[in-house]
N, C-alpha and C positions, 0 to 999 in steps of 0.2 A: 504493500500500500504506500509506504514512504517513497519507494523508487518511482512508482507510478505518479505520485503527486509531484515529485521533483522534476519529472520530465513532462509535465502537463503541456499540452499544445499552447503555443503563444505566437501565432503568425504575425501579430502586430509588432513583435520585437525582432523579426527576421531581418538581418542586415545584408543578406546576399543580394547581388545584382539581380534585377528582374529576370534577365536572360540566363541566369545560372540556377534558377529555382526548380526543384523537382516537381512542383505542382504544375509547372508549365511545360517542362521538357523531360522526356524519359531519361536523358543522360544527365539531368540536373542534380544538384546537391540540396541538402536540407540542413537547416539550423538544428540545434539541439531541441528534441521534442517535436520535430517536424511531423505533423499528422499524416502527410502523404506517405512518409516512410515508416513511421512507427505505429500507425493505426490502420493498417490494411484490413484488419478484421472488421473494423467499424465502416470502412469504405465499402467493403463487400456487402455488409448488412444494409447499408444505406442504399446502395445501387439496386438491391433486390426490390426496393419500393417501386422502381420504374417498370417492374413486371406487371403492375396493375395498369390496365389500359387507360383509365382516366388520369392517373398520375403521369404516365408517359406522355399523353397528349398535351397535358397542361405544361409540362416541362419542355416539350418539343416546341410548342408555340411561344413559350417565354424566350427560348433561345433564338428562335427566328426573329421575334420582336427585337431582341437585343441587337442582332446583326443589322436589322433595318434602321436602327437609330444612327447609323453611320453612312455617309454618302460616298459615292464614287469608289466602291469597294473593288471595282474591276481594274483600278489603276495599280501599277507595279513599278517601283516599290510603293507600298501603301502607307499613307500617313493618316492617322485618325481624323475624321471630319464629322463630328457630331452634328445632327441635323434636326432632331425632334425634341420638343419640350416634354416634360413629364406628363402633362395632361393629355397631349396628343398620343403619347405612348400608351397610356391607360386606355384611351378610347380605341386605339387600334388593336390592342391585345384583347379587349372585350369583344370586338368584332371577330377576331380570329377564332375565339372560343365559341362564337355563336350565341353570346349572351344577349338577351333582350331587355331584361329588367335589372336595373342597378340600384343599389342602396347607397345613400350618402348619410353618414353619421358625422355631424359637425358640432363645433363648439359655439356657444352663444357669442363669443368674442369675434367669430368669423362669419356672422350671419349674412353680412353683405357679400362676402366672398362666396359663401355657399349658394346664394341666389345666382350669381354669375356662373359658378361651376355647374350647377344644375342646368342652366340655360345652354351651356356649351355642350354638355352630354346629350341634351334633348335635340340640339341641332344636328348631332351625329345620328339621330334616330332612335336613341334609347328611351325607354320608359323609366322615369326616375321615381324612387321612393326616398324621402329624406326625413331625418329625425334629429332634432336639436338635443343637446346634452341635458337641458333642464326639463325636457318633456316628461310629463307624469307628475311634476311637482312633488317629488319625494323629499320628505323632511330630513334635514341633517341631524336634527335633535331626536326626533321620534324613531327614525329608522337606523341612522348611523351612530347615534349616541354621542354626538359632538357637544361639547360645552360652549358657552357663549364666547369665551376667549379663543376658541378654535375656529370661529366663523370669520368670513371676510367682512360682512356687515353685521356688527354686533347689535344685540338688542332686538333681533327679529328672528322668526323661524325661517331661516334661509333654505331655499330648495337646493338639494344636492345635485351634482352631475350624476347621471344614472346610466353608465355605459352598458350595464346588464339589460336595462329596459330597451336601450337603443338596439342592442343585438337581438333581443327577443322579439322586438317589434319587426325588425327586418326579417327575422326567421318566419314570423307570422305572415308577413307580406310576400314570402317566398322569393326574395331577391336572389339572383343568381351570382352576383359579384358585388362586393361591398367596397366602398371607398371611405377612408377616414380623412377628415379635414380638421386639424387643430385640436384633437383631444389631448387632455392633460396626461402627464406621466402617471402611470398606474391605471388611469381610466382607459387608456388605449389597451393596456394589457388585459383588463377585464373584458373588453369588447372582443378581443381575439379569442379569449377562453370560451365565450358564450355564443359567438356567431357560428352558424352552420355553413354558410356560404364562404368561399375563399375571399380574403380581404387584402386590399392593398392600401398604401398610404399616399395620399397626394401631398399633404403638408403636415408638419408636426407643430406642436405648441412651443413657442419661445417668446415670452412676453417682452423680453428686453431687446431682442435683436430683430423684431418684426418677423418672427417665425422662421428665422434662418440660424439654427443652432450652430452651424459650422463657422459662423462669424466669430464666435468666442474661441473656437479651436484655432482659427487662422490668426487670431489676435492674442494668443496666450503668451507670446514672447514679449508683448508690449502692453497693450491697454487692458488685457484680461489676465494679467499675471496672477491675480489673487486666486483664481479658480484652482491653481496648482498648489495653493497653500491653505488647505481646509482648516477651519478652526480660528482663523484670524478674525 
């Protein structure tokens, strides 16, 4: 157990040149704990999932969609040329899978964006079912047991975000593919746990960066240094 923990996979710390990596080339090398080299039993078990026709088709279309997000792939030598936005990619993938009815689970803070997003997907010919995080008016006090000092707006019975209701409603409406827009950390996890249809994310919640969490990652060496010093 100790040896297994010591060699835990940690691809984020691999410092090999991209063209030397075993995950990309059969003759490549791997850093300590490289899962491509040390977890072949897990790879084989995972790949067996593609024997299920529905999983195989989903993965096949996802890979085709990935390729189609780059232009001029017939050129040689090829230099990456991305050409499609995330929302176009989602719409095209849903078309490839033959989906007709899409679910949109969104946050109150992005209700204007949700209206536009729904209109875009409808313009592509999809039927939309949407549900906001506060739908159902579930009490933070009565249901979640929060105290007044744990509320955003104190002194009132604040409605909770209810991602379980969002998921169950879309289950009830028999959506074929769900899209998350700005759900909070934790709330998105609960949605994934309870949704029956496959789910993708259009945008995540980040109140400080205008819902662009990588802005803090890009700025960690300068303006966002403090996030690497927790507790200050």
